[in-house]
VOSEKOL-672092 format. One record per residue (C-alpha): residue number from 1; residue in one letter; z, x, y. Coordinates in Angstrom, 2 decimals. Layout:
% VOSEKOL-672092
<atom num="NUM" residuo="a" up="Z" east="X" north="Y"/>
...
This chain:
% VOSEKOL-672092
<atom num="1" residuo="m" up="101.31" east="42.40" north="68.02"/>
<atom num="2" residuo="s" up="104.04" east="39.57" north="68.14"/>
<atom num="3" residuo="t" up="103.83" east="36.16" north="66.28"/>
<atom num="4" residuo="q" up="103.42" east="34.73" north="70.01"/>
<atom num="5" residuo="e" up="100.59" east="37.17" north="70.61"/>
<atom num="6" residuo="q" up="98.79" east="36.36" north="67.39"/>
<atom num="7" residuo="a" up="99.17" east="32.54" north="68.00"/>
<atom num="8" residuo="e" up="97.70" east="32.95" north="71.64"/>
<atom num="9" residuo="k" up="94.81" east="34.69" north="70.36"/>
<atom num="10" residuo="g" up="94.01" east="32.19" north="67.25"/>
<atom num="11" residuo="i" up="95.05" east="34.84" north="64.53"/>
<atom num="12" residuo="d" up="96.50" east="33.15" north="61.76"/>
<atom num="13" residuo="q" up="97.66" east="36.32" north="59.59"/>
<atom num="14" residuo="l" up="96.96" east="39.68" north="60.99"/>
<atom num="15" residuo="f" up="96.82" east="41.20" north="57.46"/>
<atom num="16" residuo="p" up="95.39" east="38.87" north="55.24"/>
<atom num="17" residuo="r" up="96.85" east="38.90" north="51.48"/>
<atom num="18" residuo="l" up="94.39" east="40.22" north="48.48"/>
<atom num="19" residuo="q" up="95.37" east="37.23" north="46.52"/>
<atom num="20" residuo="l" up="97.68" east="34.14" north="46.56"/>
<atom num="21" residuo="s" up="100.10" east="35.57" north="44.37"/>
<atom num="22" residuo="e" up="102.64" east="32.70" north="44.70"/>
<atom num="23" residuo="t" up="100.11" east="30.21" north="43.53"/>
<atom num="24" residuo="k" up="99.06" east="32.38" north="40.95"/>
<atom num="25" residuo="n" up="102.90" east="33.09" north="39.62"/>
<atom num="26" residuo="e" up="103.31" east="29.28" north="39.78"/>
<atom num="27" residuo="w" up="100.58" east="28.45" north="37.62"/>
<atom num="28" residuo="k" up="101.30" east="31.45" north="35.19"/>
<atom num="29" residuo="a" up="105.01" east="29.92" north="34.82"/>
<atom num="30" residuo="r" up="103.51" east="26.47" north="34.15"/>
<atom num="31" residuo="q" up="101.41" east="27.51" north="31.37"/>
<atom num="32" residuo="i" up="104.23" east="29.47" north="30.02"/>
<atom num="33" residuo="e" up="106.38" east="26.37" north="29.94"/>
<atom num="34" residuo="r" up="103.71" east="24.22" north="28.34"/>
<atom num="35" residuo="a" up="102.87" east="27.01" north="25.80"/>
<atom num="36" residuo="l" up="106.89" east="26.68" north="24.82"/>
<atom num="37" residuo="q" up="106.85" east="22.93" north="24.99"/>
<atom num="38" residuo="y" up="103.91" east="21.83" north="23.16"/>
<atom num="39" residuo="s" up="103.06" east="25.22" north="21.03"/>
<atom num="40" residuo="l" up="106.51" east="25.52" north="19.13"/>
<atom num="41" residuo="d" up="108.17" east="23.59" north="16.80"/>
<atom num="42" residuo="e" up="112.22" east="23.23" north="17.83"/>
<atom num="43" residuo="t" up="113.23" east="26.13" north="15.39"/>
<atom num="44" residuo="e" up="110.51" east="28.31" north="17.02"/>
<atom num="45" residuo="r" up="111.67" east="27.20" north="20.35"/>
<atom num="46" residuo="k" up="115.21" east="28.06" north="19.84"/>
<atom num="47" residuo="i" up="114.33" east="31.60" north="18.47"/>
<atom num="48" residuo="i" up="112.43" east="32.41" north="21.73"/>
<atom num="49" residuo="g" up="114.60" east="30.97" north="23.92"/>
<atom num="50" residuo="k" up="117.78" east="32.94" north="22.42"/>
<atom num="51" residuo="k" up="115.91" east="36.06" north="21.68"/>
<atom num="52" residuo="y" up="113.44" east="36.46" north="24.66"/>
<atom num="53" residuo="l" up="114.62" east="33.82" north="27.44"/>
<atom num="54" residuo="n" up="118.34" east="35.02" north="27.16"/>
<atom num="55" residuo="p" up="119.55" east="37.10" north="30.14"/>
<atom num="56" residuo="v" up="121.60" east="39.15" north="27.84"/>
<atom num="57" residuo="r" up="119.80" east="41.33" north="25.06"/>
<atom num="58" residuo="v" up="120.33" east="39.58" north="21.86"/>
<atom num="59" residuo="s" up="119.73" east="41.15" north="18.37"/>
<atom num="60" residuo="d" up="117.44" east="39.49" north="15.62"/>
<atom num="61" residuo="i" up="120.62" east="38.91" north="13.33"/>
<atom num="62" residuo="d" up="122.57" east="37.47" north="16.02"/>
<atom num="63" residuo="v" up="119.61" east="34.94" north="16.52"/>
<atom num="64" residuo="y" up="119.36" east="34.19" north="13.02"/>
<atom num="65" residuo="l" up="122.89" east="33.76" north="12.15"/>
<atom num="66" residuo="d" up="123.35" east="31.49" north="15.19"/>
<atom num="67" residuo="l" up="120.72" east="29.47" north="14.16"/>
<atom num="68" residuo="g" up="121.94" east="29.24" north="10.34"/>
<atom num="69" residuo="l" up="118.74" east="30.92" north="9.29"/>
<atom num="70" residuo="t" up="118.30" east="33.64" north="6.78"/>
<atom num="71" residuo="k" up="116.48" east="37.00" north="7.54"/>
<atom num="72" residuo="d" up="113.67" east="35.59" north="5.40"/>
<atom num="73" residuo="q" up="113.18" east="32.19" north="7.32"/>
<atom num="74" residuo="y" up="113.69" east="33.93" north="10.69"/>
<atom num="75" residuo="y" up="111.09" east="36.65" north="10.96"/>
<atom num="76" residuo="p" up="108.09" east="34.50" north="9.76"/>
<atom num="77" residuo="k" up="109.11" east="31.93" north="12.33"/>
<atom num="78" residuo="k" up="109.55" east="34.52" north="15.15"/>
<atom num="79" residuo="k" up="106.14" east="35.84" north="14.22"/>
<atom num="80" residuo="e" up="104.41" east="32.43" north="14.21"/>
<atom num="81" residuo="a" up="106.12" east="31.55" north="17.51"/>
<atom num="82" residuo="i" up="104.76" east="34.63" north="19.38"/>
<atom num="83" residuo="f" up="101.34" east="34.00" north="17.62"/>
<atom num="84" residuo="q" up="101.44" east="30.09" north="19.01"/>
<atom num="85" residuo="i" up="102.51" east="31.50" north="22.41"/>
<atom num="86" residuo="a" up="99.72" east="34.25" north="22.55"/>
<atom num="87" residuo="t" up="97.13" east="32.02" north="21.44"/>
<atom num="88" residuo="a" up="98.23" east="29.36" north="23.94"/>
<atom num="89" residuo="l" up="98.04" east="31.68" north="26.94"/>
<atom num="90" residuo="r" up="94.90" east="32.90" north="25.65"/>
<atom num="91" residuo="i" up="96.28" east="36.49" north="25.16"/>
<atom num="92" residuo="i" up="94.73" east="36.69" north="21.48"/>
């Protein structure tokens, strides 16, 4: 059945979607942006951005050296950032 035939017969969509994935994905993206913006301090945002939101795979050592952090400063901050994001997104 062509689009024109569907329109003539008053059929909007022949095979309905199971869920509105576009709307759901947009909502998820907004929630993630909010979690990053409001749940993290500046250093935690930088860690998450460099480590997980970068298209290039980056090692932890590169991230903490780039940010001028020690290993002992970096890992607790990274752990707290992940915990804060998971909490804000109601994952945990």
